[in-house]
Chimera marker file (.cmm) of the C-alpha trace (Angstrom):
<marker_set name="trace">
<marker id="1" x="0.000" y="0.000" z="0.000" r="1" g="1" b="0" radius="0.5"/>
<marker id="2" x="2.881" y="2.324" z="0.796" r="1" g="1" b="0" radius="0.5"/>
<marker id="3" x="4.424" y="1.766" z="-2.639" r="1" g="1" b="0" radius="0.5"/>
<marker id="4" x="1.083" y="2.499" z="-4.303" r="1" g="1" b="0" radius="0.5"/>
<marker id="5" x="0.676" y="5.747" z="-2.379" r="1" g="1" b="0" radius="0.5"/>
<marker id="6" x="4.176" y="6.933" z="-3.348" r="1" g="1" b="0" radius="0.5"/>
<marker id="7" x="3.644" y="5.764" z="-6.943" r="1" g="1" b="0" radius="0.5"/>
<marker id="8" x="0.453" y="7.818" z="-7.274" r="1" g="1" b="0" radius="0.5"/>
<marker id="9" x="1.888" y="10.828" z="-5.465" r="1" g="1" b="0" radius="0.5"/>
<marker id="10" x="4.989" y="10.834" z="-7.672" r="1" g="1" b="0" radius="0.5"/>
<marker id="11" x="2.855" y="10.537" z="-10.779" r="1" g="1" b="0" radius="0.5"/>
<marker id="12" x="0.600" y="13.398" z="-9.756" r="1" g="1" b="0" radius="0.5"/>
<marker id="13" x="3.608" y="15.625" z="-9.054" r="1" g="1" b="0" radius="0.5"/>
<marker id="14" x="5.251" y="14.704" z="-12.368" r="1" g="1" b="0" radius="0.5"/>
<marker id="15" x="2.050" y="15.033" z="-14.414" r="1" g="1" b="0" radius="0.5"/>
<marker id="16" x="1.105" y="18.340" z="-12.783" r="1" g="1" b="0" radius="0.5"/>
<marker id="17" x="4.514" y="19.883" z="-13.410" r="1" g="1" b="0" radius="0.5"/>
<marker id="18" x="4.606" y="18.610" z="-17.008" r="1" g="1" b="0" radius="0.5"/>
<marker id="19" x="1.081" y="19.866" z="-17.726" r="1" g="1" b="0" radius="0.5"/>
<marker id="20" x="1.644" y="23.286" z="-16.138" r="1" g="1" b="0" radius="0.5"/>
<marker id="21" x="5.014" y="23.676" z="-17.839" r="1" g="1" b="0" radius="0.5"/>
<marker id="22" x="3.624" y="22.527" z="-21.178" r="1" g="1" b="0" radius="0.5"/>
<marker id="23" x="0.584" y="24.786" z="-21.117" r="1" g="1" b="0" radius="0.5"/>
<marker id="24" x="2.507" y="27.806" z="-19.827" r="1" g="1" b="0" radius="0.5"/>
<marker id="25" x="5.266" y="27.623" z="-22.411" r="1" g="1" b="0" radius="0.5"/>
<marker id="26" x="2.833" y="26.775" z="-25.228" r="1" g="1" b="0" radius="0.5"/>
<marker id="27" x="0.479" y="29.642" z="-24.436" r="1" g="1" b="0" radius="0.5"/>
<marker id="28" x="3.034" y="32.243" z="-23.326" r="1" g="1" b="0" radius="0.5"/>
<marker id="29" x="5.897" y="31.530" z="-25.707" r="1" g="1" b="0" radius="0.5"/>
<marker id="30" x="5.435" y="28.987" z="-28.516" r="1" g="1" b="0" radius="0.5"/>
<marker id="31" x="4.963" y="25.294" z="-29.302" r="1" g="1" b="0" radius="0.5"/>
<marker id="32" x="8.712" y="24.975" z="-29.913" r="1" g="1" b="0" radius="0.5"/>
<marker id="33" x="9.438" y="26.404" z="-26.453" r="1" g="1" b="0" radius="0.5"/>
<marker id="34" x="6.998" y="23.896" z="-24.982" r="1" g="1" b="0" radius="0.5"/>
<marker id="35" x="8.791" y="20.954" z="-26.587" r="1" g="1" b="0" radius="0.5"/>
<marker id="36" x="12.184" y="22.234" z="-25.468" r="1" g="1" b="0" radius="0.5"/>
<marker id="37" x="10.981" y="22.898" z="-21.916" r="1" g="1" b="0" radius="0.5"/>
<marker id="38" x="9.190" y="19.584" z="-21.545" r="1" g="1" b="0" radius="0.5"/>
<marker id="39" x="12.067" y="17.539" z="-22.950" r="1" g="1" b="0" radius="0.5"/>
<marker id="40" x="14.789" y="19.306" z="-20.920" r="1" g="1" b="0" radius="0.5"/>
<marker id="41" x="13.164" y="20.101" z="-17.573" r="1" g="1" b="0" radius="0.5"/>
<marker id="42" x="10.919" y="17.069" z="-17.194" r="1" g="1" b="0" radius="0.5"/>
<marker id="43" x="13.630" y="14.407" z="-17.568" r="1" g="1" b="0" radius="0.5"/>
<marker id="44" x="15.480" y="15.961" z="-14.640" r="1" g="1" b="0" radius="0.5"/>
<marker id="45" x="12.280" y="16.170" z="-12.587" r="1" g="1" b="0" radius="0.5"/>
<marker id="46" x="11.348" y="12.567" z="-13.435" r="1" g="1" b="0" radius="0.5"/>
<marker id="47" x="14.795" y="11.167" z="-12.638" r="1" g="1" b="0" radius="0.5"/>
<marker id="48" x="14.741" y="12.946" z="-9.276" r="1" g="1" b="0" radius="0.5"/>
<marker id="49" x="11.223" y="11.700" z="-8.539" r="1" g="1" b="0" radius="0.5"/>
<marker id="50" x="12.227" y="8.128" z="-9.377" r="1" g="1" b="0" radius="0.5"/>
<marker id="51" x="15.326" y="8.343" z="-7.171" r="1" g="1" b="0" radius="0.5"/>
<marker id="52" x="13.161" y="9.818" z="-4.412" r="1" g="1" b="0" radius="0.5"/>
<marker id="53" x="10.606" y="7.043" z="-4.818" r="1" g="1" b="0" radius="0.5"/>
<marker id="54" x="13.290" y="4.380" z="-4.482" r="1" g="1" b="0" radius="0.5"/>
<marker id="55" x="14.600" y="6.137" z="-1.371" r="1" g="1" b="0" radius="0.5"/>
<marker id="56" x="11.127" y="6.410" z="0.174" r="1" g="1" b="0" radius="0.5"/>
<marker id="57" x="10.384" y="2.713" z="-0.286" r="1" g="1" b="0" radius="0.5"/>
<marker id="58" x="13.936" y="1.857" z="0.810" r="1" g="1" b="0" radius="0.5"/>
<marker id="59" x="14.549" y="-0.407" z="-2.177" r="1" g="1" b="0" radius="0.5"/>
<marker id="60" x="17.596" y="-2.622" z="-2.030" r="1" g="1" b="0" radius="0.5"/>
<marker id="61" x="19.962" y="-2.324" z="-4.991" r="1" g="1" b="0" radius="0.5"/>
<marker id="62" x="18.707" y="-5.687" z="-6.236" r="1" g="1" b="0" radius="0.5"/>
<marker id="63" x="15.034" y="-4.642" z="-5.971" r="1" g="1" b="0" radius="0.5"/>
<marker id="64" x="15.570" y="-1.161" z="-7.377" r="1" g="1" b="0" radius="0.5"/>
<marker id="65" x="15.463" y="-2.224" z="-11.047" r="1" g="1" b="0" radius="0.5"/>
<marker id="66" x="12.132" y="-4.018" z="-10.629" r="1" g="1" b="0" radius="0.5"/>
<marker id="67" x="10.618" y="-1.264" z="-8.502" r="1" g="1" b="0" radius="0.5"/>
<marker id="68" x="11.736" y="1.527" z="-10.843" r="1" g="1" b="0" radius="0.5"/>
<marker id="69" x="10.522" y="-0.424" z="-13.870" r="1" g="1" b="0" radius="0.5"/>
<marker id="70" x="7.110" y="-1.047" z="-12.320" r="1" g="1" b="0" radius="0.5"/>
<marker id="71" x="6.883" y="2.619" z="-11.356" r="1" g="1" b="0" radius="0.5"/>
<marker id="72" x="7.464" y="3.683" z="-14.960" r="1" g="1" b="0" radius="0.5"/>
<marker id="73" x="4.923" y="1.183" z="-16.322" r="1" g="1" b="0" radius="0.5"/>
<marker id="74" x="2.274" y="2.450" z="-13.878" r="1" g="1" b="0" radius="0.5"/>
<marker id="75" x="3.139" y="6.076" z="-14.744" r="1" g="1" b="0" radius="0.5"/>
<marker id="76" x="2.744" y="5.297" z="-18.466" r="1" g="1" b="0" radius="0.5"/>
<marker id="77" x="-0.658" y="3.685" z="-17.957" r="1" g="1" b="0" radius="0.5"/>
<marker id="78" x="-1.839" y="6.552" z="-15.760" r="1" g="1" b="0" radius="0.5"/>
<marker id="79" x="-0.498" y="9.034" z="-18.302" r="1" g="1" b="0" radius="0.5"/>
<marker id="80" x="-2.474" y="7.402" z="-21.109" r="1" g="1" b="0" radius="0.5"/>
<marker id="81" x="-5.654" y="7.535" z="-19.032" r="1" g="1" b="0" radius="0.5"/>
<marker id="82" x="-5.186" y="11.155" z="-17.929" r="1" g="1" b="0" radius="0.5"/>
<marker id="83" x="-4.112" y="12.271" z="-21.409" r="1" g="1" b="0" radius="0.5"/>
<marker id="84" x="-7.240" y="10.684" z="-22.838" r="1" g="1" b="0" radius="0.5"/>
<marker id="85" x="-9.477" y="12.392" z="-20.300" r="1" g="1" b="0" radius="0.5"/>
<marker id="86" x="-7.687" y="15.732" z="-20.491" r="1" g="1" b="0" radius="0.5"/>
<marker id="87" x="-6.956" y="16.162" z="-24.180" r="1" g="1" b="0" radius="0.5"/>
<marker id="88" x="-9.826" y="14.209" z="-25.724" r="1" g="1" b="0" radius="0.5"/>
<marker id="89" x="-12.648" y="15.394" z="-23.442" r="1" g="1" b="0" radius="0.5"/>
<marker id="90" x="-11.789" y="18.170" z="-20.959" r="1" g="1" b="0" radius="0.5"/>
<marker id="91" x="-9.807" y="20.631" z="-23.105" r="1" g="1" b="0" radius="0.5"/>
<marker id="92" x="-12.181" y="20.403" z="-26.098" r="1" g="1" b="0" radius="0.5"/>
<marker id="93" x="-15.170" y="20.814" z="-23.784" r="1" g="1" b="0" radius="0.5"/>
<marker id="94" x="-13.653" y="23.889" z="-22.135" r="1" g="1" b="0" radius="0.5"/>
<marker id="95" x="-12.808" y="25.428" z="-25.504" r="1" g="1" b="0" radius="0.5"/>
<marker id="96" x="-16.156" y="24.565" z="-27.070" r="1" g="1" b="0" radius="0.5"/>
<marker id="97" x="-14.647" y="22.169" z="-29.614" r="1" g="1" b="0" radius="0.5"/>
<marker id="98" x="-15.702" y="18.643" z="-30.437" r="1" g="1" b="0" radius="0.5"/>
<marker id="99" x="-13.919" y="15.823" z="-28.573" r="1" g="1" b="0" radius="0.5"/>
<marker id="100" x="-10.583" y="15.091" z="-30.256" r="1" g="1" b="0" radius="0.5"/>
<marker id="101" x="-10.807" y="11.336" z="-30.728" r="1" g="1" b="0" radius="0.5"/>
<marker id="102" x="-7.704" y="11.355" z="-32.914" r="1" g="1" b="0" radius="0.5"/>
<marker id="103" x="-5.485" y="12.840" z="-30.198" r="1" g="1" b="0" radius="0.5"/>
<marker id="104" x="-3.300" y="9.754" z="-29.778" r="1" g="1" b="0" radius="0.5"/>
<marker id="105" x="-2.929" y="9.320" z="-33.539" r="1" g="1" b="0" radius="0.5"/>
<marker id="106" x="-2.070" y="12.987" z="-34.135" r="1" g="1" b="0" radius="0.5"/>
<marker id="107" x="0.332" y="13.194" z="-31.202" r="1" g="1" b="0" radius="0.5"/>
<marker id="108" x="1.813" y="9.704" z="-31.566" r="1" g="1" b="0" radius="0.5"/>
<marker id="109" x="5.442" y="10.696" z="-32.254" r="1" g="1" b="0" radius="0.5"/>
<marker id="110" x="5.546" y="12.991" z="-29.201" r="1" g="1" b="0" radius="0.5"/>
<marker id="111" x="3.808" y="10.486" z="-26.979" r="1" g="1" b="0" radius="0.5"/>
<marker id="112" x="6.227" y="7.687" z="-27.876" r="1" g="1" b="0" radius="0.5"/>
<marker id="113" x="9.164" y="10.055" z="-27.477" r="1" g="1" b="0" radius="0.5"/>
<marker id="114" x="7.857" y="10.975" z="-24.022" r="1" g="1" b="0" radius="0.5"/>
<marker id="115" x="7.683" y="7.300" z="-23.040" r="1" g="1" b="0" radius="0.5"/>
<marker id="116" x="11.203" y="6.699" z="-24.311" r="1" g="1" b="0" radius="0.5"/>
<marker id="117" x="12.431" y="9.669" z="-22.259" r="1" g="1" b="0" radius="0.5"/>
<marker id="118" x="10.560" y="8.302" z="-19.224" r="1" g="1" b="0" radius="0.5"/>
<marker id="119" x="12.361" y="4.964" z="-19.603" r="1" g="1" b="0" radius="0.5"/>
<marker id="120" x="15.696" y="6.794" z="-19.786" r="1" g="1" b="0" radius="0.5"/>
<marker id="121" x="14.667" y="8.775" z="-16.687" r="1" g="1" b="0" radius="0.5"/>
<marker id="122" x="14.025" y="5.463" z="-14.953" r="1" g="1" b="0" radius="0.5"/>
<marker id="123" x="17.600" y="4.394" z="-15.648" r="1" g="1" b="0" radius="0.5"/>
<marker id="124" x="18.975" y="7.773" z="-14.550" r="1" g="1" b="0" radius="0.5"/>
<marker id="125" x="16.819" y="7.859" z="-11.408" r="1" g="1" b="0" radius="0.5"/>
<marker id="126" x="17.910" y="4.375" z="-10.430" r="1" g="1" b="0" radius="0.5"/>
<marker id="127" x="21.535" y="5.331" z="-11.051" r="1" g="1" b="0" radius="0.5"/>
<marker id="128" x="21.131" y="8.390" z="-8.796" r="1" g="1" b="0" radius="0.5"/>
<marker id="129" x="19.549" y="6.252" z="-6.109" r="1" g="1" b="0" radius="0.5"/>
<marker id="130" x="22.261" y="3.591" z="-6.284" r="1" g="1" b="0" radius="0.5"/>
<marker id="131" x="24.953" y="6.256" z="-6.202" r="1" g="1" b="0" radius="0.5"/>
<marker id="132" x="23.466" y="7.578" z="-2.991" r="1" g="1" b="0" radius="0.5"/>
<marker id="133" x="22.943" y="4.158" z="-1.428" r="1" g="1" b="0" radius="0.5"/>
<marker id="134" x="26.086" y="2.295" z="-2.429" r="1" g="1" b="0" radius="0.5"/>
<marker id="135" x="28.365" y="5.109" z="-3.588" r="1" g="1" b="0" radius="0.5"/>
<marker id="136" x="29.478" y="6.261" z="-7.027" r="1" g="1" b="0" radius="0.5"/>
<marker id="137" x="32.268" y="3.726" z="-7.439" r="1" g="1" b="0" radius="0.5"/>
<marker id="138" x="30.303" y="0.628" z="-6.498" r="1" g="1" b="0" radius="0.5"/>
<marker id="139" x="27.005" y="1.665" z="-8.106" r="1" g="1" b="0" radius="0.5"/>
<marker id="140" x="28.318" y="0.508" z="-11.491" r="1" g="1" b="0" radius="0.5"/>
<marker id="141" x="28.556" y="-3.073" z="-10.157" r="1" g="1" b="0" radius="0.5"/>
<marker id="142" x="25.085" y="-2.799" z="-8.608" r="1" g="1" b="0" radius="0.5"/>
<marker id="143" x="23.639" y="-1.886" z="-11.998" r="1" g="1" b="0" radius="0.5"/>
<marker id="144" x="24.860" y="-5.160" z="-13.470" r="1" g="1" b="0" radius="0.5"/>
<link id1="1" id2="2" r="1" g="1" b="0" radius="0.2"/>
<link id1="2" id2="3" r="1" g="1" b="0" radius="0.2"/>
<link id1="3" id2="4" r="1" g="1" b="0" radius="0.2"/>
<link id1="4" id2="5" r="1" g="1" b="0" radius="0.2"/>
<link id1="5" id2="6" r="1" g="1" b="0" radius="0.2"/>
<link id1="6" id2="7" r="1" g="1" b="0" radius="0.2"/>
<link id1="7" id2="8" r="1" g="1" b="0" radius="0.2"/>
<link id1="8" id2="9" r="1" g="1" b="0" radius="0.2"/>
<link id1="9" id2="10" r="1" g="1" b="0" radius="0.2"/>
<link id1="10" id2="11" r="1" g="1" b="0" radius="0.2"/>
<link id1="11" id2="12" r="1" g="1" b="0" radius="0.2"/>
<link id1="12" id2="13" r="1" g="1" b="0" radius="0.2"/>
<link id1="13" id2="14" r="1" g="1" b="0" radius="0.2"/>
<link id1="14" id2="15" r="1" g="1" b="0" radius="0.2"/>
<link id1="15" id2="16" r="1" g="1" b="0" radius="0.2"/>
<link id1="16" id2="17" r="1" g="1" b="0" radius="0.2"/>
<link id1="17" id2="18" r="1" g="1" b="0" radius="0.2"/>
<link id1="18" id2="19" r="1" g="1" b="0" radius="0.2"/>
<link id1="19" id2="20" r="1" g="1" b="0" radius="0.2"/>
<link id1="20" id2="21" r="1" g="1" b="0" radius="0.2"/>
<link id1="21" id2="22" r="1" g="1" b="0" radius="0.2"/>
<link id1="22" id2="23" r="1" g="1" b="0" radius="0.2"/>
<link id1="23" id2="24" r="1" g="1" b="0" radius="0.2"/>
<link id1="24" id2="25" r="1" g="1" b="0" radius="0.2"/>
<link id1="25" id2="26" r="1" g="1" b="0" radius="0.2"/>
<link id1="26" id2="27" r="1" g="1" b="0" radius="0.2"/>
<link id1="27" id2="28" r="1" g="1" b="0" radius="0.2"/>
<link id1="28" id2="29" r="1" g="1" b="0" radius="0.2"/>
<link id1="29" id2="30" r="1" g="1" b="0" radius="0.2"/>
<link id1="30" id2="31" r="1" g="1" b="0" radius="0.2"/>
<link id1="31" id2="32" r="1" g="1" b="0" radius="0.2"/>
<link id1="32" id2="33" r="1" g="1" b="0" radius="0.2"/>
<link id1="33" id2="34" r="1" g="1" b="0" radius="0.2"/>
<link id1="34" id2="35" r="1" g="1" b="0" radius="0.2"/>
<link id1="35" id2="36" r="1" g="1" b="0" radius="0.2"/>
<link id1="36" id2="37" r="1" g="1" b="0" radius="0.2"/>
<link id1="37" id2="38" r="1" g="1" b="0" radius="0.2"/>
<link id1="38" id2="39" r="1" g="1" b="0" radius="0.2"/>
<link id1="39" id2="40" r="1" g="1" b="0" radius="0.2"/>
<link id1="40" id2="41" r="1" g="1" b="0" radius="0.2"/>
<link id1="41" id2="42" r="1" g="1" b="0" radius="0.2"/>
<link id1="42" id2="43" r="1" g="1" b="0" radius="0.2"/>
<link id1="43" id2="44" r="1" g="1" b="0" radius="0.2"/>
<link id1="44" id2="45" r="1" g="1" b="0" radius="0.2"/>
<link id1="45" id2="46" r="1" g="1" b="0" radius="0.2"/>
<link id1="46" id2="47" r="1" g="1" b="0" radius="0.2"/>
<link id1="47" id2="48" r="1" g="1" b="0" radius="0.2"/>
<link id1="48" id2="49" r="1" g="1" b="0" radius="0.2"/>
<link id1="49" id2="50" r="1" g="1" b="0" radius="0.2"/>
<link id1="50" id2="51" r="1" g="1" b="0" radius="0.2"/>
<link id1="51" id2="52" r="1" g="1" b="0" radius="0.2"/>
<link id1="52" id2="53" r="1" g="1" b="0" radius="0.2"/>
<link id1="53" id2="54" r="1" g="1" b="0" radius="0.2"/>
<link id1="54" id2="55" r="1" g="1" b="0" radius="0.2"/>
<link id1="55" id2="56" r="1" g="1" b="0" radius="0.2"/>
<link id1="56" id2="57" r="1" g="1" b="0" radius="0.2"/>
<link id1="57" id2="58" r="1" g="1" b="0" radius="0.2"/>
<link id1="58" id2="59" r="1" g="1" b="0" radius="0.2"/>
<link id1="59" id2="60" r="1" g="1" b="0" radius="0.2"/>
<link id1="60" id2="61" r="1" g="1" b="0" radius="0.2"/>
<link id1="61" id2="62" r="1" g="1" b="0" radius="0.2"/>
<link id1="62" id2="63" r="1" g="1" b="0" radius="0.2"/>
<link id1="63" id2="64" r="1" g="1" b="0" radius="0.2"/>
<link id1="64" id2="65" r="1" g="1" b="0" radius="0.2"/>
<link id1="65" id2="66" r="1" g="1" b="0" radius="0.2"/>
<link id1="66" id2="67" r="1" g="1" b="0" radius="0.2"/>
<link id1="67" id2="68" r="1" g="1" b="0" radius="0.2"/>
<link id1="68" id2="69" r="1" g="1" b="0" radius="0.2"/>
<link id1="69" id2="70" r="1" g="1" b="0" radius="0.2"/>
<link id1="70" id2="71" r="1" g="1" b="0" radius="0.2"/>
<link id1="71" id2="72" r="1" g="1" b="0" radius="0.2"/>
<link id1="72" id2="73" r="1" g="1" b="0" radius="0.2"/>
<link id1="73" id2="74" r="1" g="1" b="0" radius="0.2"/>
<link id1="74" id2="75" r="1" g="1" b="0" radius="0.2"/>
<link id1="75" id2="76" r="1" g="1" b="0" radius="0.2"/>
<link id1="76" id2="77" r="1" g="1" b="0" radius="0.2"/>
<link id1="77" id2="78" r="1" g="1" b="0" radius="0.2"/>
<link id1="78" id2="79" r="1" g="1" b="0" radius="0.2"/>
<link id1="79" id2="80" r="1" g="1" b="0" radius="0.2"/>
<link id1="80" id2="81" r="1" g="1" b="0" radius="0.2"/>
<link id1="81" id2="82" r="1" g="1" b="0" radius="0.2"/>
<link id1="82" id2="83" r="1" g="1" b="0" radius="0.2"/>
<link id1="83" id2="84" r="1" g="1" b="0" radius="0.2"/>
<link id1="84" id2="85" r="1" g="1" b="0" radius="0.2"/>
<link id1="85" id2="86" r="1" g="1" b="0" radius="0.2"/>
<link id1="86" id2="87" r="1" g="1" b="0" radius="0.2"/>
<link id1="87" id2="88" r="1" g="1" b="0" radius="0.2"/>
<link id1="88" id2="89" r="1" g="1" b="0" radius="0.2"/>
<link id1="89" id2="90" r="1" g="1" b="0" radius="0.2"/>
<link id1="90" id2="91" r="1" g="1" b="0" radius="0.2"/>
<link id1="91" id2="92" r="1" g="1" b="0" radius="0.2"/>
<link id1="92" id2="93" r="1" g="1" b="0" radius="0.2"/>
<link id1="93" id2="94" r="1" g="1" b="0" radius="0.2"/>
<link id1="94" id2="95" r="1" g="1" b="0" radius="0.2"/>
<link id1="95" id2="96" r="1" g="1" b="0" radius="0.2"/>
<link id1="96" id2="97" r="1" g="1" b="0" radius="0.2"/>
<link id1="97" id2="98" r="1" g="1" b="0" radius="0.2"/>
<link id1="98" id2="99" r="1" g="1" b="0" radius="0.2"/>
<link id1="99" id2="100" r="1" g="1" b="0" radius="0.2"/>
<link id1="100" id2="101" r="1" g="1" b="0" radius="0.2"/>
<link id1="101" id2="102" r="1" g="1" b="0" radius="0.2"/>
<link id1="102" id2="103" r="1" g="1" b="0" radius="0.2"/>
<link id1="103" id2="104" r="1" g="1" b="0" radius="0.2"/>
<link id1="104" id2="105" r="1" g="1" b="0" radius="0.2"/>
<link id1="105" id2="106" r="1" g="1" b="0" radius="0.2"/>
<link id1="106" id2="107" r="1" g="1" b="0" radius="0.2"/>
<link id1="107" id2="108" r="1" g="1" b="0" radius="0.2"/>
<link id1="108" id2="109" r="1" g="1" b="0" radius="0.2"/>
<link id1="109" id2="110" r="1" g="1" b="0" radius="0.2"/>
<link id1="110" id2="111" r="1" g="1" b="0" radius="0.2"/>
<link id1="111" id2="112" r="1" g="1" b="0" radius="0.2"/>
<link id1="112" id2="113" r="1" g="1" b="0" radius="0.2"/>
<link id1="113" id2="114" r="1" g="1" b="0" radius="0.2"/>
<link id1="114" id2="115" r="1" g="1" b="0" radius="0.2"/>
<link id1="115" id2="116" r="1" g="1" b="0" radius="0.2"/>
<link id1="116" id2="117" r="1" g="1" b="0" radius="0.2"/>
<link id1="117" id2="118" r="1" g="1" b="0" radius="0.2"/>
<link id1="118" id2="119" r="1" g="1" b="0" radius="0.2"/>
<link id1="119" id2="120" r="1" g="1" b="0" radius="0.2"/>
<link id1="120" id2="121" r="1" g="1" b="0" radius="0.2"/>
<link id1="121" id2="122" r="1" g="1" b="0" radius="0.2"/>
<link id1="122" id2="123" r="1" g="1" b="0" radius="0.2"/>
<link id1="123" id2="124" r="1" g="1" b="0" radius="0.2"/>
<link id1="124" id2="125" r="1" g="1" b="0" radius="0.2"/>
<link id1="125" id2="126" r="1" g="1" b="0" radius="0.2"/>
<link id1="126" id2="127" r="1" g="1" b="0" radius="0.2"/>
<link id1="127" id2="128" r="1" g="1" b="0" radius="0.2"/>
<link id1="128" id2="129" r="1" g="1" b="0" radius="0.2"/>
<link id1="129" id2="130" r="1" g="1" b="0" radius="0.2"/>
<link id1="130" id2="131" r="1" g="1" b="0" radius="0.2"/>
<link id1="131" id2="132" r="1" g="1" b="0" radius="0.2"/>
<link id1="132" id2="133" r="1" g="1" b="0" radius="0.2"/>
<link id1="133" id2="134" r="1" g="1" b="0" radius="0.2"/>
<link id1="134" id2="135" r="1" g="1" b="0" radius="0.2"/>
<link id1="135" id2="136" r="1" g="1" b="0" radius="0.2"/>
<link id1="136" id2="137" r="1" g="1" b="0" radius="0.2"/>
<link id1="137" id2="138" r="1" g="1" b="0" radius="0.2"/>
<link id1="138" id2="139" r="1" g="1" b="0" radius="0.2"/>
<link id1="139" id2="140" r="1" g="1" b="0" radius="0.2"/>
<link id1="140" id2="141" r="1" g="1" b="0" radius="0.2"/>
<link id1="141" id2="142" r="1" g="1" b="0" radius="0.2"/>
<link id1="142" id2="143" r="1" g="1" b="0" radius="0.2"/>
<link id1="143" id2="144" r="1" g="1" b="0" radius="0.2"/>
</marker_set>
């Protein structure tokens, strides 16, 4: 239950920051600024959240790969659900447009890129966690 609570809390923090950052840069600056901001700031935030999650659940080095991997899978599933609700129903409803049922098709390259970055963040977050737990020099052996 503790892992689930931290998983959901971490996701909500990550999703909220990404959404606020994305909307703010898109509306205030440009779509290009949004892409740059989301793909530079969010990987750092995600890696730190993953390292923090592993620290909160006190994962052993051996368990950390499985726990970080499961965290990312759950975050991806939750992201798909919230993206569907937000961008297919909520945003179009608030703007008076028809529901955008093609959202995932239209945004497919960015969505897959986001998931790839999230997987890389998982590796970086685990590396940060292991570096803290077992030290920089021995964390390389713990990754193997």
